[in-house]
N, CA and C atoms as an extended XYZ file, in Angstrom:
609
Properties=species:S:1:pos:R:3:atomname:S:1:resname:S:1:resid:I:1 pbc="F F F"
N         0.857       -1.170        0.000 N   VAL     1
C         0.000        0.000        0.000 CA  VAL     1
C         0.902        1.231        0.000 C   VAL     1
N         0.756        2.079       -1.007 N   ILE     2
C         1.578        3.284       -1.116 CA  ILE     2
C         0.686        4.504       -0.936 C   ILE     2
N         1.013        5.323        0.046 N   LYS     3
C         0.284        6.562        0.318 CA  LYS     3
C         1.286        7.696        0.483 C   LYS     3
N         0.765        8.914        0.496 N   VAL     4
C         1.605       10.053        0.853 CA  VAL     4
C         1.425       10.314        2.344 C   VAL     4
N         0.231       10.723        2.743 N   LYS     5
C        -0.023       10.982        4.161 CA  LYS     5
C        -0.364        9.688        4.895 C   LYS     5
N        -0.286        9.757        6.220 N   GLU     6
C        -0.540        8.591        7.063 CA  GLU     6
C        -1.985        8.115        6.912 C   GLU     6
N        -2.241        6.827        7.146 N   PRO     7
C        -3.608        6.317        7.039 CA  PRO     7
C        -4.495        6.837        8.166 C   PRO     7
N        -5.780        6.972        7.864 N   GLN     8
C        -6.770        7.338        8.873 CA  GLN     8
C        -7.024        6.115        9.766 C   GLN     8
N        -7.552        6.319       10.985 N   PRO     9
C        -7.816        5.170       11.864 CA  PRO     9
C        -8.646        4.075       11.193 C   PRO     9
N        -9.646        4.481       10.406 N   SER    10
C       -10.486        3.480        9.728 CA  SER    10
C        -9.681        2.687        8.703 C   SER    10
N        -8.682        3.333        8.085 N   GLU    11
C        -7.838        2.649        7.100 CA  GLU    11
C        -6.859        1.694        7.778 C   GLU    11
N        -6.373        2.086        8.949 N   CYS    12
C        -5.444        1.217        9.693 CA  CYS    12
C        -6.084       -0.139        9.975 C   CYS    12
N        -7.383       -0.112       10.230 N   LYS    13
C        -8.094       -1.348       10.568 CA  LYS    13
C        -8.254       -2.276        9.366 C   LYS    13
N        -8.031       -1.747        8.156 N   LEU    14
C        -8.145       -2.563        6.944 CA  LEU    14
C        -6.835       -3.276        6.603 C   LEU    14
N        -5.749       -2.853        7.234 N   LEU    15
C        -4.441       -3.452        6.947 CA  LEU    15
C        -4.316       -4.819        7.614 C   LEU    15
N        -3.486       -5.688        7.027 N   ASN    16
C        -3.262       -7.003        7.631 CA  ASN    16
C        -1.793       -7.396        7.525 C   ASN    16
N        -1.451       -8.531        8.110 N   LYS    17
C        -0.056       -8.958        8.222 CA  LYS    17
C         0.590       -9.280        6.878 C   LYS    17
N        -0.197       -9.425        5.831 N   ASN    18
C         0.352       -9.736        4.509 CA  ASN    18
C         0.630       -8.492        3.674 C   ASN    18
N         0.478       -7.306        4.278 N   GLN    19
C         0.642       -6.058        3.535 CA  GLN    19
C         1.830       -5.245        4.041 C   GLN    19
N         2.352       -4.424        3.141 N   ILE    20
C         3.410       -3.466        3.474 CA  ILE    20
C         2.851       -2.072        3.214 C   ILE    20
N         2.960       -1.205        4.189 N   LEU    21
C         2.508        0.181        4.051 CA  LEU    21
C         3.720        1.082        3.898 C   LEU    21
N         3.681        1.957        2.901 N   PHE    22
C         4.775        2.883        2.618 CA  PHE    22
C         4.174        4.280        2.578 C   PHE    22
N         4.484        5.138        3.572 N   ALA    23
C         3.860        6.464        3.654 CA  ALA    23
C         4.652        7.348        4.613 C   ALA    23
N         4.340        8.646        4.611 N   TYR    24
C         4.820        9.529        5.672 CA  TYR    24
C         3.948        9.235        6.892 C   TYR    24
N         4.533        8.732        7.959 N   LEU    25
C         3.744        8.278        9.106 CA  LEU    25
C         3.786        9.223       10.311 C   LEU    25
N         4.927        9.837       10.595 N   HIS    26
C         5.063       10.760       11.735 CA  HIS    26
C         4.513       10.142       13.022 C   HIS    26
N         4.979        8.945       13.328 N   LEU    27
C         4.445        8.193       14.468 CA  LEU    27
C         4.796        8.801       15.823 C   LEU    27
N         5.892        9.543       15.899 N   ALA    28
C         6.296       10.112       17.190 CA  ALA    28
C         5.222       11.023       17.761 C   ALA    28
N         4.466       11.655       16.882 N   ALA    29
C         3.427       12.585       17.327 CA  ALA    29
C         2.055       11.933       17.420 C   ALA    29
N         1.961       10.653       17.070 N   ASP    30
C         0.652       10.001       16.996 CA  ASP    30
C         0.716        8.565       17.529 C   ASP    30
N         0.827        8.410       18.853 N   PRO    31
C         0.939        7.058       19.418 CA  PRO    31
C        -0.272        6.175       19.127 C   PRO    31
N        -1.459        6.779       18.977 N   LYS    32
C        -2.658        5.987       18.676 CA  LYS    32
C        -2.506        5.307       17.320 C   LYS    32
N        -1.996        6.048       16.333 N   GLN    33
C        -1.777        5.463       15.015 CA  GLN    33
C        -0.751        4.333       15.098 C   GLN    33
N         0.296        4.545       15.880 N   ALA    34
C         1.325        3.511       16.045 CA  ALA    34
C         0.711        2.228       16.613 C   ALA    34
N        -0.179        2.379       17.596 N   GLU    35
C        -0.848        1.210       18.189 CA  GLU    35
C        -1.692        0.470       17.156 C   GLU    35
N        -2.447        1.225       16.354 N   LEU    36
C        -3.312        0.608       15.340 CA  LEU    36
C        -2.493       -0.131       14.286 C   LEU    36
N        -1.362        0.453       13.901 N   LEU    37
C        -0.511       -0.192       12.901 CA  LEU    37
C         0.123       -1.461       13.468 C   LEU    37
N         0.514       -1.415       14.733 N   LEU    38
C         1.056       -2.617       15.376 CA  LEU    38
C         0.011       -3.727       15.432 C   LEU    38
N        -1.198       -3.346       15.772 N   GLU    39
C        -2.286       -4.327       15.861 CA  GLU    39
C        -2.582       -4.967       14.504 C   GLU    39
N        -2.381       -4.201       13.422 N   SER    40
C        -2.683       -4.722       12.081 CA  SER    40
C        -1.718       -5.829       11.661 C   SER    40
N        -0.522       -5.833       12.251 N   GLY    41
C         0.487       -6.822       11.883 CA  GLY    41
C         1.190       -6.530       10.572 C   GLY    41
N         0.837       -5.421        9.925 N   SER    42
C         1.454       -5.064        8.642 CA  SER    42
C         2.877       -4.553        8.852 C   SER    42
N         3.660       -4.580        7.792 N   THR    43
C         5.002       -3.993        7.808 CA  THR    43
C         4.866       -2.547        7.354 C   THR    43
N         5.335       -1.605        8.169 N   CYS    44
C         5.152       -0.181        7.871 CA  CYS    44
C         6.504        0.507        7.713 C   CYS    44
N         6.665        1.209        6.609 N   ILE    45
C         7.904        1.929        6.326 CA  ILE    45
C         7.568        3.409        6.205 C   ILE    45
N         8.191        4.234        7.048 N   ALA    46
C         7.931        5.675        7.051 CA  ALA    46
C         8.922        6.388        6.136 C   ALA    46
N         8.398        7.092        5.141 N   TYR    47
C         9.258        7.842        4.220 CA  TYR    47
C        10.270        8.710        4.974 C   TYR    47
N         9.773        9.369        6.043 N   GLU    48
C        10.588       10.400        6.698 CA  GLU    48
C        11.751        9.842        7.506 C   GLU    48
N        11.838        8.509        7.655 N   THR    49
C        12.946        7.927        8.418 CA  THR    49
C        13.976        7.220        7.541 C   THR    49
N        13.748        7.180        6.239 N   ILE    50
C        14.674        6.494        5.333 CA  ILE    50
C        15.898        7.373        5.097 C   ILE    50
N        17.079        6.809        5.325 N   THR    51
C        18.322        7.556        5.140 CA  THR    51
C        19.136        6.960        4.004 C   THR    51
N        20.002        7.808        3.406 N   ASP    52
C        20.917        7.316        2.376 CA  ASP    52
C        22.279        7.029        3.010 C   ASP    52
N        23.278        6.749        2.182 N   ASN    53
C        24.607        6.401        2.696 CA  ASN    53
C        25.297        7.553        3.414 C   ASN    53
N        24.819        8.784        3.182 N   ASN    54
C        25.392        9.957        3.847 CA  ASN    54
C        24.548       10.405        5.039 C   ASN    54
N        23.639        9.526        5.469 N   ASN    55
C        22.767        9.796        6.614 CA  ASN    55
C        21.810       10.963        6.375 C   ASN    55
N        21.527       11.253        5.107 N   ARG    56
C        20.538       12.274        4.764 CA  ARG    56
C        19.172       11.611        4.624 C   ARG    56
N        18.141       12.425        4.518 N   LEU    57
C        16.762       11.940        4.435 CA  LEU    57
C        16.204       12.269        3.048 C   LEU    57
N        16.520       11.469        2.028 N   PRO    58
C        16.192       11.832        0.645 CA  PRO    58
C        14.702       11.896        0.334 C   PRO    58
N        13.871       11.149        1.056 N   LEU    59
C        12.437       11.191        0.784 CA  LEU    59
C        11.742       12.312        1.551 C   LEU    59
N        12.348       12.746        2.633 N   LEU    60
C        11.792       13.865        3.389 CA  LEU    60
C        12.216       15.200        2.787 C   LEU    60
N        13.376       15.241        2.152 N   GLN    61
C        13.935       16.505        1.666 CA  GLN    61
C        13.011       17.278        0.727 C   GLN    61
N        12.437       16.661       -0.322 N   PRO    62
C        11.592       17.458       -1.218 CA  PRO    62
C        10.363       18.033       -0.523 C   PRO    62
N         9.768       17.275        0.388 N   MET    63
C         8.618       17.790        1.137 CA  MET    63
C         9.054       18.940        2.046 C   MET    63
N        10.246       18.819        2.617 N   SER    64
C        10.764       19.861        3.505 CA  SER    64
C        11.081       21.134        2.733 C   SER    64
N        11.593       20.991        1.522 N   GLU    65
C        11.869       22.162        0.687 CA  GLU    65
C        10.583       22.939        0.419 C   GLU    65
N         9.537       22.213        0.050 N   ILE    66
C         8.250       22.858       -0.230 CA  ILE    66
C         7.694       23.503        1.036 C   ILE    66
N         7.731       22.767        2.145 N   ALA    67
C         7.185       23.284        3.407 CA  ALA    67
C         7.912       24.549        3.848 C   ALA    67
N         9.236       24.562        3.726 N   GLY    68
C         9.999       25.746        4.108 CA  GLY    68
C         9.626       26.955        3.275 C   GLY    68
N         9.498       26.761        1.976 N   ARG    69
C         9.142       27.872        1.086 CA  ARG    69
C         7.715       28.351        1.345 C   ARG    69
N         6.808       27.398        1.525 N   MET    70
C         5.407       27.767        1.760 CA  MET    70
C         5.208       28.462        3.106 C   MET    70
N         6.055       28.148        4.078 N   SER    71
C         5.888       28.760        5.402 CA  SER    71
C         6.029       30.275        5.333 C   SER    71
N         6.919       30.751        4.479 N   ILE    72
C         7.102       32.198        4.337 CA  ILE    72
C         5.912       32.817        3.619 C   ILE    72
N         5.443       32.166        2.561 N   GLN    73
C         4.263       32.682        1.854 CA  GLN    73
C         3.056       32.745        2.784 C   GLN    73
N         2.839       31.669        3.530 N   SER    74
C         1.719       31.629        4.462 CA  SER    74
C         1.890       32.670        5.564 C   SER    74
N         3.106       32.771        6.089 N   GLY    75
C         3.374       33.753        7.137 CA  GLY    75
C         3.152       35.176        6.668 C   GLY    75
N         3.606       35.495        5.448 N   ALA    76
C         3.421       36.838        4.888 CA  ALA    76
C         1.936       37.150        4.740 C   ALA    76
N         1.164       36.160        4.322 N   HIS    77
C        -0.288       36.345        4.181 CA  HIS    77
C        -0.925       36.668        5.534 C   HIS    77
N        -0.536       35.940        6.564 N   HIS    78
C        -1.140       36.152        7.882 CA  HIS    78
C        -0.618       37.402        8.591 C   HIS    78
N         0.438       38.003        8.058 N   LEU    79
C         0.894       39.291        8.581 CA  LEU    79
C         0.041       40.452        8.068 C   LEU    79
N        -0.768       40.197        7.049 N   GLU    80
C        -1.620       41.258        6.506 CA  GLU    80
C        -2.644       41.705        7.549 C   GLU    80
N        -2.968       43.000        7.535 N   LYS    81
C        -3.943       43.552        8.482 CA  LYS    81
C        -5.283       42.837        8.386 C   LYS    81
N        -5.681       42.499        7.153 N   THR    82
C        -6.977       41.847        6.959 CA  THR    82
C        -7.035       40.458        7.586 C   THR    82
N        -5.858       39.884        7.887 N   GLN    83
C        -5.793       38.566        8.519 CA  GLN    83
C        -5.520       38.660       10.020 C   GLN    83
N        -5.520       39.892       10.543 N   GLY    84
C        -5.257       40.090       11.964 CA  GLY    84
C        -3.794       40.315       12.289 C   GLY    84
N        -2.960       40.427       11.246 N   GLY    85
C        -1.532       40.645       11.449 CA  GLY    85
C        -1.182       42.105       11.652 C   GLY    85
N         0.095       42.360       11.809 N   SER    86
C         0.575       43.718       12.076 CA  SER    86
C         0.576       44.606       10.842 C   SER    86
N         0.481       44.002        9.654 N   GLY    87
C         0.499       44.785        8.421 CA  GLY    87
C         1.888       45.027        7.866 C   GLY    87
N         2.916       44.499        8.516 N   VAL    88
C         4.285       44.704        8.046 CA  VAL    88
C         4.521       43.900        6.766 C   VAL    88
N         5.257       44.498        5.830 N   LEU    89
C         5.672       43.801        4.612 CA  LEU    89
C         7.027       43.155        4.849 C   LEU    89
N         7.204       41.923        4.396 N   LEU    90
C         8.519       41.293        4.534 CA  LEU    90
C         9.587       42.140        3.868 C   LEU    90
N         9.253       42.735        2.741 N   SER    91
C        10.222       43.521        1.974 CA  SER    91
C        10.438       44.914        2.521 C   SER    91
N         9.537       45.382        3.405 N   GLY    92
C         9.577       46.771        3.801 CA  GLY    92
C         9.085       47.640        2.653 C   GLY    92
N         9.275       48.937        2.784 N   ALA    93
C         8.890       49.887        1.733 CA  ALA    93
C         9.699       51.152        1.955 C   ALA    93
N         9.550       52.122        1.065 N   THR    94
C        10.298       53.368        1.204 CA  THR    94
C        10.019       53.992        2.569 C   THR    94
N        11.060       54.168        3.350 N   GLY    95
C        10.924       54.749        4.677 CA  GLY    95
C        10.427       53.793        5.746 C   GLY    95
N        10.221       52.532        5.381 N   VAL    96
C         9.716       51.535        6.336 CA  VAL    96
C        10.666       50.345        6.354 C   VAL    96
N        11.067       49.932        7.538 N   GLU    97
C        11.997       48.804        7.647 CA  GLU    97
C        11.351       47.500        7.192 C   GLU    97
N        12.182       46.600        6.689 N   SER    98
C        11.691       45.274        6.308 CA  SER    98
C        11.414       44.447        7.560 C   SER    98
N        10.653       43.384        7.380 N   ALA    99
C        10.273       42.531        8.507 CA  ALA    99
C        11.460       41.746        9.043 C   ALA    99
N        11.355       41.376       10.318 N   GLN   100
C        12.329       40.503       10.964 CA  GLN   100
C        11.756       39.086       10.973 C   GLN   100
N        12.473       38.146       10.369 N   VAL   101
C        12.033       36.754       10.314 CA  VAL   101
C        12.993       35.906       11.140 C   VAL   101
N        12.454       35.188       12.116 N   LEU   102
C        13.239       34.290       12.958 CA  LEU   102
C        12.965       32.857       12.521 C   LEU   102
N        14.021       32.134       12.163 N   VAL   103
C        13.893       30.740       11.733 CA  VAL   103
C        14.557       29.856       12.787 C   VAL   103
N        13.773       28.969       13.385 N   LEU   104
C        14.292       28.059       14.411 CA  LEU   104
C        14.620       26.722       13.762 C   LEU   104
N        15.889       26.516       13.468 N   GLY   105
C        16.342       25.298       12.799 CA  GLY   105
C        16.964       25.621       11.455 C   GLY   105
N        18.165       25.099       11.232 N   GLY   106
C        18.894       25.390        9.999 CA  GLY   106
C        19.001       24.211        9.063 C   GLY   106
N        18.020       23.317        9.099 N   GLY   107
C        18.006       22.178        8.181 CA  GLY   107
C        17.375       22.551        6.852 C   GLY   107
N        16.815       21.573        6.166 N   VAL   108
C        16.245       21.812        4.835 CA  VAL   108
C        15.074       22.783        4.900 C   VAL   108
N        14.160       22.594        5.851 N   VAL   109
C        13.023       23.503        5.992 CA  VAL   109
C        13.508       24.912        6.292 C   VAL   109
N        14.371       25.033        7.293 N   GLY   110
C        14.853       26.342        7.707 CA  GLY   110
C        15.616       27.076        6.622 C   GLY   110
N        16.473       26.365        5.913 N   MET   111
C        17.255       26.992        4.843 CA  MET   111
C        16.353       27.477        3.712 C   MET   111
N        15.357       26.685        3.360 N   ASN   112
C        14.450       27.091        2.285 CA  ASN   112
C        13.559       28.247        2.711 C   ASN   112
N        13.127       28.245        3.958 N   ALA   113
C        12.368       29.380        4.473 CA  ALA   113
C        13.225       30.644        4.435 C   ALA   113
N        14.466       30.517        4.874 N   ALA   114
C        15.374       31.667        4.891 CA  ALA   114
C        15.622       32.202        3.483 C   ALA   114
N        15.817       31.309        2.514 N   LYS   115
C        16.066       31.741        1.132 CA  LYS   115
C        14.910       32.570        0.590 C   LYS   115
N        13.684       32.115        0.838 N   VAL   116
C        12.521       32.853        0.344 CA  VAL   116
C        12.385       34.192        1.065 C   VAL   116
N        12.553       34.188        2.388 N   ALA   117
C        12.450       35.431        3.158 CA  ALA   117
C        13.509       36.439        2.720 C   ALA   117
N        14.730       35.960        2.514 N   LEU   118
C        15.802       36.843        2.042 CA  LEU   118
C        15.479       37.384        0.656 C   LEU   118
N        14.954       36.524       -0.206 N   GLY   119
C        14.589       36.943       -1.556 CA  GLY   119
C        13.509       38.009       -1.568 C   GLY   119
N        12.665       38.005       -0.546 N   MET   120
C        11.597       39.001       -0.436 CA  MET   120
C        12.079       40.274        0.252 C   MET   120
N        13.322       40.262        0.737 N   GLY   121
C        13.892       41.469        1.323 CA  GLY   121
C        13.845       41.553        2.833 C   GLY   121
N        13.466       40.482        3.503 N   ALA   122
C        13.382       40.497        4.966 CA  ALA   122
C        14.762       40.390        5.608 C   ALA   122
N        14.831       40.798        6.869 N   GLN   123
C        16.002       40.546        7.698 CA  GLN   123
C        15.778       39.197        8.381 C   GLN   123
N        16.734       38.287        8.277 N   VAL   124
C        16.530       36.913        8.735 CA  VAL   124
C        17.549       36.530        9.803 C   VAL   124
N        17.059       35.891       10.852 N   ILE   125
C        17.914       35.312       11.892 CA  ILE   125
C        17.631       33.815       11.936 C   ILE   125
N        18.669       32.994       11.789 N   ILE   126
C        18.532       31.547       11.939 CA  ILE   126
C        19.181       31.144       13.256 C   ILE   126
N        18.443       30.428       14.086 N   LEU   127
C        19.006       29.848       15.305 CA  LEU   127
C        19.049       28.338       15.116 C   LEU   127
N        20.230       27.762       15.286 N   ASN   128
C        20.408       26.327       15.084 CA  ASN   128
C        21.256       25.766       16.223 C   ASN   128
N        21.137       24.469       16.484 N   ARG   129
C        21.872       23.884       17.612 CA  ARG   129
C        23.364       23.777       17.346 C   ARG   129
N        23.784       23.913       16.079 N   SER   130
C        25.216       23.938       15.753 CA  SER   130
C        25.430       24.859       14.559 C   SER   130
N        26.646       25.351       14.413 N   LEU   131
C        26.981       26.238       13.294 CA  LEU   131
C        27.804       25.451       12.283 C   LEU   131
N        27.120       24.795       11.364 N   SER   132
C        27.785       23.956       10.363 CA  SER   132
C        28.430       24.819        9.279 C   SER   132
N        29.321       24.211        8.516 N   LYS   133
C        29.957       24.908        7.392 CA  LYS   133
C        28.907       25.357        6.380 C   LYS   133
N        27.894       24.531        6.185 N   ARG   134
C        26.825       24.881        5.240 CA  ARG   134
C        26.132       26.173        5.665 C   ARG   134
N        25.886       26.326        6.965 N   LEU   135
C        25.242       27.533        7.466 CA  LEU   135
C        26.159       28.744        7.389 C   LEU   135
N        27.421       28.562        7.752 N   THR   136
C        28.342       29.702        7.708 CA  THR   136
C        28.601       30.143        6.268 C   THR   136
N        28.665       29.197        5.337 N   ASP   137
C        28.802       29.557        3.916 CA  ASP   137
C        27.577       30.328        3.444 C   ASP   137
N        26.410       29.892        3.879 N   PHE   138
C        25.158       30.560        3.515 CA  PHE   138
C        25.141       31.986        4.058 C   PHE   138
N        25.628       32.156        5.283 N   GLN   139
C        25.661       33.492        5.883 CA  GLN   139
C        26.587       34.424        5.107 C   GLN   139
N        27.706       33.912        4.644 N   GLN   140
C        28.655       34.739        3.893 CA  GLN   140
C        28.067       35.248        2.582 C   GLN   140
N        27.084       34.536        2.047 N   GLN   141
C        26.435       34.967        0.807 CA  GLN   141
C        25.405       36.065        1.046 C   GLN   141
N        24.977       36.233        2.302 N   HIS   142
C        23.896       37.182        2.614 CA  HIS   142
C        24.257       38.010        3.850 C   HIS   142
N        25.452       38.550        3.888 N   THR   143
C        25.944       39.182        5.122 CA  THR   143
C        25.100       40.363        5.590 C   THR   143
N        24.487       41.112        4.678 N   SER   144
C        23.759       42.310        5.093 CA  SER   144
C        22.365       42.007        5.630 C   SER   144
N        21.798       40.861        5.258 N   GLN   145
C        20.422       40.548        5.640 CA  GLN   145
C        20.287       39.393        6.620 C   GLN   145
N        21.357       38.633        6.816 N   LEU   146
C        21.242       37.365        7.538 CA  LEU   146
C        22.208       37.282        8.705 C   LEU   146
N        21.705       36.810        9.839 N   SER   147
C        22.592       36.467       10.949 CA  SER   147
C        22.226       35.066       11.442 C   SER   147
N        23.237       34.337       11.894 N   ILE   148
C        23.059       32.965       12.359 CA  ILE   148
C        23.688       32.843       13.739 C   ILE   148
N        22.972       32.197       14.643 N   ASN   149
C        23.478       32.051       16.005 CA  ASN   149
C        23.057       30.684       16.550 C   ASN   149
N        23.657       30.316       17.670 N   LEU   150
C        23.297       29.055       18.314 CA  LEU   150
C        21.925       29.165       18.969 C   LEU   150
N        21.170       28.086       18.894 N   SER   151
C        19.846       28.051       19.498 CA  SER   151
C        19.965       27.774       20.995 C   SER   151
N        19.445       28.680       21.788 N   SER   152
C        19.366       28.509       23.241 CA  SER   152
C        18.102       29.221       23.688 C   SER   152
N        17.626       28.899       24.872 N   GLN   153
C        16.407       29.555       25.350 CA  GLN   153
C        16.594       31.063       25.414 C   GLN   153
N        17.757       31.500       25.881 N   ALA   154
C        18.013       32.939       25.992 CA  ALA   154
C        17.999       33.609       24.623 C   ALA   154
N        18.634       32.984       23.629 N   ASN   155
C        18.659       33.564       22.284 CA  ASN   155
C        17.273       33.577       21.653 C   ASN   155
N        16.511       32.505       21.872 N   ILE   156
C        15.149       32.460       21.327 CA  ILE   156
C        14.298       33.558       21.954 C   ILE   156
N        14.358       33.688       23.277 N   GLU   157
C        13.565       34.712       23.961 CA  GLU   157
C        13.933       36.108       23.468 C   GLU   157
N        15.212       36.360       23.296 N   GLN   158
C        15.662       37.677       22.829 CA  GLN   158
C        15.110       37.988       21.438 C   GLN   158
N        15.156       37.011       20.539 N   GLN   159
C        14.712       37.242       19.164 CA  GLN   159
C        13.188       37.293       19.042 C   GLN   159
N        12.477       36.590       19.915 N   LEU   160
C        11.013       36.616       19.864 CA  LEU   160
C        10.468       38.017       20.086 C   LEU   160
N        11.179       38.829       20.852 N   GLU   161
C        10.700       40.172       21.182 CA  GLU   161
C        10.643       41.081       19.962 C   GLU   161
N        11.476       40.822       18.963 N   THR   162
C        11.533       41.711       17.795 CA  THR   162
C        11.046       41.056       16.504 C   THR   162
N        10.811       39.757       16.521 N   ALA   163
C        10.436       39.047       15.293 CA  ALA   163
C         9.012       39.391       14.859 C   ALA   163
N         8.848       39.582       13.548 N   ASP   164
C         7.511       39.749       12.970 CA  ASP   164
C         6.944       38.396       12.546 C   ASP   164
N         7.820       37.510       12.090 N   LEU   165
C         7.419       36.176       11.644 CA  LEU   165
C         8.406       35.157       12.202 C   LEU   165
N         7.888       34.132       12.861 N   VAL   166
C         8.719       33.065       13.424 CA  VAL   166
C         8.374       31.763       12.707 C   VAL   166
N         9.402       31.076       12.205 N   ILE   167
C         9.221       29.800       11.528 CA  ILE   167
C         9.803       28.692       12.403 C   ILE   167
N         8.967       27.736       12.807 N   GLY   168
C         9.437       26.565       13.546 CA  GLY   168
C         9.881       25.500       12.562 C   GLY   168
N        11.175       25.197       12.542 N   ALA   169
C        11.724       24.267       11.543 CA  ALA   169
C        12.690       23.270       12.170 C   ALA   169
N        12.485       22.959       13.439 N   ALA   170
C        13.390       22.031       14.133 CA  ALA   170
C        12.925       20.595       13.924 C   ALA   170
N        13.870       19.696       13.710 N   LEU   171
C        13.534       18.293       13.455 CA  LEU   171
C        14.551       17.373       14.104 C   LEU   171
N        14.051       16.317       14.721 N   VAL   172
C        14.880       15.194       15.147 CA  VAL   172
C        14.311       13.985       14.418 C   VAL   172
N        15.053       13.450       13.472 N   ALA   173
C        14.532       12.394       12.595 CA  ALA   173
C        13.975       11.221       13.389 C   ALA   173
N        12.718       10.878       13.108 N   GLY   174
C        12.087        9.727       13.735 CA  GLY   174
C        11.614        9.939       15.160 C   GLY   174
N        11.771       11.150       15.678 N   ALA   175
C        11.368       11.437       17.061 CA  ALA   175
C        10.488       12.681       17.087 C   ALA   175
N         9.887       12.949       18.237 N   SER   176
C         9.087       14.158       18.377 CA  SER   176
C         9.970       15.388       18.207 C   SER   176
N         9.429       16.393       17.543 N   ALA   177
C        10.174       17.642       17.366 CA  ALA   177
C        10.383       18.305       18.726 C   ALA   177
N        11.524       18.956       18.930 N   PRO   178
C        11.760       19.622       20.214 CA  PRO   178
C        10.798       20.786       20.414 C   PRO   178
N        10.369       20.980       21.635 N   LYS   179
C         9.465       22.089       21.964 CA  LYS   179
C        10.325       23.272       22.402 C   LYS   179
N        10.511       24.213       21.499 N   LEU   180
C        11.447       25.315       21.711 CA  LEU   180
C        10.785       26.566       22.270 C   LEU   180
N         9.478       26.709       22.055 N   ILE   181
C         8.775       27.911       22.499 CA  ILE   181
C         7.647       27.503       23.436 C   ILE   181
N         7.686       28.006       24.654 N   THR   182
C         6.630       27.726       25.629 CA  THR   182
C         5.507       28.754       25.484 C   THR   182
N         4.384       28.481       26.141 N   ARG   183
C         3.276       29.447       26.123 CA  ARG   183
C         3.714       30.788       26.717 C   ARG   183
N         4.506       30.741       27.777 N   ASP   184
C         4.986       31.987       28.381 CA  ASP   184
C         5.879       32.755       27.417 C   ASP   184
N         6.678       32.032       26.640 N   MET   185
C         7.558       32.701       25.679 CA  MET   185
C         6.760       33.366       24.559 C   MET   185
N         5.595       32.812       24.224 N   LEU   186
C         4.750       33.433       23.198 CA  LEU   186
C         4.336       34.845       23.601 C   LEU   186
N         4.229       35.077       24.901 N   LYS   187
C         3.828       36.400       25.386 CA  LYS   187
C         4.872       37.469       25.080 C   LYS   187
N         6.089       37.040       24.749 N   LEU   188
C         7.144       37.994       24.402 CA  LEU   188
C         6.948       38.567       23.002 C   LEU   188
N         6.179       37.877       22.168 N   MET   189
C         6.027       38.288       20.775 CA  MET   189
C         5.169       39.547       20.657 C   MET   189
N         5.466       40.327       19.616 N   LYS   190
C         4.742       41.570       19.372 CA  LYS   190
C         3.304       41.281       18.948 C   LYS   190
N         2.414       42.195       19.244 N   LYS   191
C         1.029       42.091       18.778 CA  LYS   191
C         1.021       42.082       17.251 C   LYS   191
N         0.308       41.130       16.675 N   GLY   192
C         0.203       41.051       15.220 CA  GLY   192
C         1.309       40.269       14.551 C   GLY   192
N         2.261       39.751       15.336 N   SER   193
C         3.309       38.908       14.743 CA  SER   193
C         2.742       37.510       14.498 C   SER   193
N         3.478       36.697       13.744 N   VAL   194
C         2.961       35.401       13.290 CA  VAL   194
C         3.965       34.295       13.593 C   VAL   194
N         3.448       33.139       14.035 N   LEU   195
C         4.255       31.932       14.232 CA  LEU   195
C         3.750       30.858       13.278 C   LEU   195
N         4.623       30.340       12.421 N   ALA   196
C         4.290       29.237       11.513 CA  ALA   196
C         5.184       28.059       11.875 C   ALA   196
N         4.593       27.016       12.460 N   ASP   197
C         5.374       25.872       12.935 CA  ASP   197
C         5.282       24.717       11.943 C   ASP   197
N         6.301       24.576       11.118 N   VAL   198
C         6.339       23.514       10.112 CA  VAL   198
C         6.505       22.147       10.774 C   VAL   198
N         7.096       22.114       11.951 N   SER   199
C         7.407       20.851       12.634 CA  SER   199
C         6.256       20.309       13.469 C   SER   199
N         5.099       20.953       13.422 N   ILE   200
C         4.003       20.589       14.321 CA  ILE   200
C         3.532       19.156       14.107 C   ILE   200
N         3.657       18.632       12.876 N   ASP   201
C         3.201       17.261       12.628 CA  ASP   201
C         4.148       16.223       13.217 C   ASP   201
N         5.286       16.684       13.741 N   GLN   202
C         6.214       15.792       14.440 CA  GLN   202
C         6.117       15.966       15.955 C   GLN   202
N         5.035       16.550       16.411 N   GLY   203
C         4.807       16.671       17.849 CA  GLY   203
C         5.228       17.997       18.416 C   GLY   203
């Protein structure tokens, strides 16, 4: 059985031990689905956990590229006044500063979100748990618009106070996504700012 998204509970009950299911499952965030799949006796392969010889995630990457790019488009839309946002333009305008975009995570989602935000003229901050060569090379290409720093609670709290758009792009392959922003930390955000959490389907 080949699917894109995970099966619905009613579909899980149709599976049996003679079948193989191949889909994006995101089981870390959905223990009920995991139980149903175990009960079915079927063999289940999650696209998002398949790695290549370089320990990359080749089946997750294209979906992550799209999600990262779409997060900026969606975020820009929700920043509009008509959507309850602050009305700030990512690009800014004559006499008006461009938006501040905070990206939490420097993987495929985060990098693609940053590329689109930079292309639209925003000021971008990426917070990541490590400063890889790929990230530092990326920063050197966009020195005037981009800054990259280590992800810590203090750094996240500091950036939340000024961010117009926050993109959640943190991933731990095969596990629940880390919870980087608490409810109390949300109170630090400006009125009309937007949070788009791409990692929400991973818990």
